[in-house]
C-alpha positions in Angstrom: 134.8 -42.1 -79.5 134.6 -44.1 -76.1 136.6 -46.9 -76.0 134.9 -48.9 -73.2 131.1 -49.5 -74.0 128.8 -50.6 -71.1 125.3 -52.0 -71.3 122.9 -52.6 -68.0 120.6 -55.6 -67.3 118.9 -57.1 -64.7 120.8 -58.1 -62.0 119.8 -62.1 -60.7 120.2 -63.2 -56.9 118.7 -61.1 -53.7 117.0 -57.9 -53.9 113.3 -58.5 -53.5 111.0 -57.1 -56.1 113.6 -54.1 -56.5 115.7 -56.7 -59.0 112.8 -57.4 -61.2 112.9 -53.7 -62.2 116.1 -52.3 -61.7 118.8 -53.4 -64.2 121.8 -52.9 -62.3 124.2 -55.7 -63.6 126.9 -54.2 -65.5 128.7 -54.9 -68.6 131.6 -53.5 -70.1 132.6 -54.3 -73.6 136.0 -53.1 -75.2 137.6 -53.9 -78.2 141.0 -55.1 -77.1 142.5 -55.5 -80.2 142.0 -52.1 -82.2 142.0 -49.8 -78.8 144.4 -47.2 -79.1 145.3 -46.9 -75.7 146.9 -50.0 -75.8 151.2 -50.3 -77.0 151.8 -53.2 -79.5 153.7 -55.1 -76.8 151.2 -54.6 -74.0 148.4 -55.5 -76.1 150.4 -58.6 -77.4 150.8 -59.8 -73.4 146.9 -59.1 -72.8 145.7 -61.0 -75.9 148.3 -63.7 -74.5 147.5 -63.7 -70.8 143.7 -63.2 -71.3 143.2 -64.5 -75.1 140.3 -67.1 -73.5 138.1 -64.5 -72.2 138.3 -62.8 -75.6 136.4 -63.3 -78.4 137.1 -63.7 -81.8 136.1 -60.0 -82.7 138.8 -59.0 -80.2 136.3 -57.8 -77.9 136.8 -58.7 -73.7 133.4 -58.7 -72.0 133.4 -58.1 -67.8 130.1 -58.5 -66.0 129.6 -57.6 -63.1 126.6 -58.2 -60.8 128.2 -57.9 -57.0 126.4 -55.2 -56.0 122.5 -54.2 -56.0 123.8 -50.9 -57.0 124.8 -49.6 -60.6 127.6 -47.4 -60.2 129.4 -50.0 -57.6 129.3 -52.6 -60.1 130.7 -50.0 -62.5 133.2 -49.5 -60.5 134.0 -53.2 -59.8 134.2 -53.9 -63.7 136.5 -50.8 -64.1 139.2 -52.3 -60.8 139.0 -55.7 -62.4 140.1 -54.5 -66.1 142.7 -52.3 -64.2 144.4 -55.1 -62.2 144.3 -57.0 -65.5 146.1 -54.5 -67.6 148.6 -54.0 -64.4 149.2 -58.0 -64.5 150.8 -57.0 -68.3 151.8 -53.2 -68.3 154.8 -54.9 -67.2 157.4 -56.9 -69.5 158.5 -60.4 -68.0 161.8 -60.7 -67.0 164.2 -62.7 -68.7 165.8 -65.9 -67.0 169.4 -66.0 -66.4 170.5 -69.9 -66.7 172.4 -70.7 -64.1 174.4 -73.6 -62.9 174.1 -75.8 -60.0 177.0 -75.2 -57.3 179.9 -78.0 -56.6 178.8 -78.3 -53.3 175.1 -78.8 -54.6 175.8 -81.3 -56.8 178.1 -83.2 -54.2 174.8 -83.0 -51.7 172.9 -84.6 -53.9 175.2 -87.2 -55.1 175.7 -88.3 -51.4 172.0 -88.2 -50.8 172.0 -90.7 -53.6 174.7 -92.8 -52.3 173.0 -92.8 -48.9 169.6 -94.0 -50.3 171.2 -97.0 -52.5 173.2 -98.0 -49.0 169.9 -97.8 -47.5 167.9 -100.0 -49.7 171.3 -102.2 -50.2 170.7 -103.3 -46.6 167.3 -104.4 -47.0 168.1 -106.7 -49.7 168.5 -110.4 -48.3 172.0 -111.4 -47.8 174.0 -113.0 -50.4 172.0 -112.0 -53.0 174.5 -109.9 -54.5 174.2 -109.1 -58.3 178.0 -108.4 -58.5 
């Protein structure tokens, strides 16, 4: 059983009379939810990342009409699917929480004090809120 299903329809755009009689637009359909090729973890990441592009039946549909040639449109669909799979193939790295260094904390506080002094000097003399 083939997992990827291709259909071809007439493409829009330039092509002269040829565009009206040749079906070069490629439609790729893939049942992501039922695919035995994906591990559970990769499937979960794929569904999280590209969930908006998958219908309720769990089918991803990619279309390509960039080229006037059917074979190149099929290759374009496959390349886009490959890029999507590569994007979710490796699990994301866990973030290791870190603390700011003492120097960065002191620089931050000095910057705030400097800003406060600048604003204080802008006030009218004698309008101290002490």
